[in-house]
Each structure stands twice: as structure tokens, then as C-alpha cells.
C-alpha positions in Angstrom: -18.6 7.4 -83.9 -21.1 5.1 -84.9 -19.3 2.1 -83.7 -19.4 3.8 -79.8 -23.1 4.6 -80.1 -23.9 0.9 -80.9 -21.3 -0.8 -78.8 -21.5 1.2 -75.3 -25.2 0.3 -74.9 -24.4 -3.5 -75.4 -21.6 -3.4 -72.7 -23.9 -1.4 -70.4 -26.6 -3.9 -70.9 -24.1 -7.0 -70.2 -22.9 -5.4 -67.1 -26.4 -4.8 -65.8 -27.5 -8.2 -66.7 -24.4 -9.3 -64.5 -25.2 -7.0 -61.7 -28.7 -8.5 -61.7 -27.7 -12.1 -61.7 -25.2 -11.4 -58.9 -28.2 -9.6 -56.8 -30.3 -12.5 -57.5 -27.8 -15.0 -56.2 -26.9 -12.9 -53.1 -30.6 -12.6 -52.3 -31.2 -16.3 -52.5 -28.1 -17.0 -50.3 -29.3 -14.4 -47.7 -32.6 -16.1 -47.8 -31.0 -19.6 -47.1 -28.7 -18.1 -44.5 -31.8 -16.6 -42.7 -33.7 -19.7 -42.5 -30.9 -21.4 -41.1 -30.2 -18.5 -38.3 -34.0 -18.7 -37.6 -33.5 -22.6 -37.0 -30.7 -22.0 -34.5 -32.5 -19.3 -32.8 -35.8 -21.4 -32.4 -33.6 -24.2 -31.0 -32.1 -21.8 -28.6 -35.3 -20.6 -27.5 -36.7 -24.1 -26.7 -33.6 -25.1 -24.6 -34.0 -21.8 -22.7 -37.8 -22.4 -22.3 -36.8 -25.9 -20.8 -34.8 -24.1 -18.3 -37.4 -21.9 -17.0 -38.4 -24.2 -14.0 -34.8 -24.1 -13.0 -34.6 -20.3 -13.2 -37.9 -20.0 -11.2 -36.5 -22.2 -8.5 -33.2 -20.3 -8.2 -35.3 -17.2 -8.2 -37.5 -18.4 -5.5 -34.5 -19.5 -3.5 -32.5 -16.3 -3.6 -35.6 -14.3 -2.6 -36.2 -16.6 0.5 -32.7 -16.1 1.2 -32.6 -12.4 0.8 -35.5 -12.1 3.4 -33.9 -14.1 6.0 -30.7 -12.2 5.7 -32.6 -8.9 5.9 -34.1 -10.3 9.1 -30.9 -11.2 10.6 -29.2 -8.1 9.9 -32.2 -6.1 11.3 -32.1 -8.0 14.5 -28.2 -7.5 14.7 -28.6 -3.7 14.1 -31.6 -3.4 16.4 -29.3 -5.2 19.1 -26.4 -3.1 18.4 -28.3 0.0 18.4 -29.9 -0.8 21.9 -26.7 -1.6 23.4 -24.8 1.8 22.1 -27.9 3.9 22.9 -28.2 2.3 26.5 -24.8 3.4 27.2 -25.4 7.0 26.2 -28.5 7.0 28.0 -26.9 5.7 31.1 -24.3 8.5 30.7 -26.9 11.0 30.2 -28.8 10.0 33.3 -25.6 10.2 35.5 -25.1 13.7 34.4 -28.6 14.7 35.1 -28.1 12.9 38.5 -25.4 15.1 39.6 
């Protein structure tokens, strides 16, 4: 029994030291990996910011195209409504005349 009381704490301490060393190594590797990821994100961010001007031009162009197509559609719908409602008004006037 004396043997186990002196041997088990030594094994536990050795295992705890190994776990501590593995934790330190994993921590250092994760810090290195996070630094690499941060560099990649910064590089991508710079490239996206360089394209902001192009995105603004595309946004401006699409806004103008949408406003033009809205005006054309409004004009066509107004013309179509005038044609169809005139026919109905003419039919109603003929009924009223009779």
C-alpha cells in the first residue's frame, strides 16, 4: 500500500505536466493561426475597399435604370388605362343616350 501512495501522485503529476505542455503548444499554435487569419482578412478587406468605387458606379447606374424603367412602365400603364377606360366610358354614354 505504501508503494501506491507514493507512486500514484508521481504518475498524476507527470500526466498533468504533459497536459500542461500540450495546452501551451496548442495555445501557441492557435495564436500563430489567428495571426495568419488576421493577415488574410486584412488583405481581403483592402481589396474590397479598392472596389468600393466600382460598386458605387454600379449602384448609381442601376438606380438610374430603375427610375427610367419605372417612368416607362408608368407611361405605358397610363396609356393602357386611358384606352380601356375610354371604351367603357363610350359604352356607358351610348347606354345613357338610349
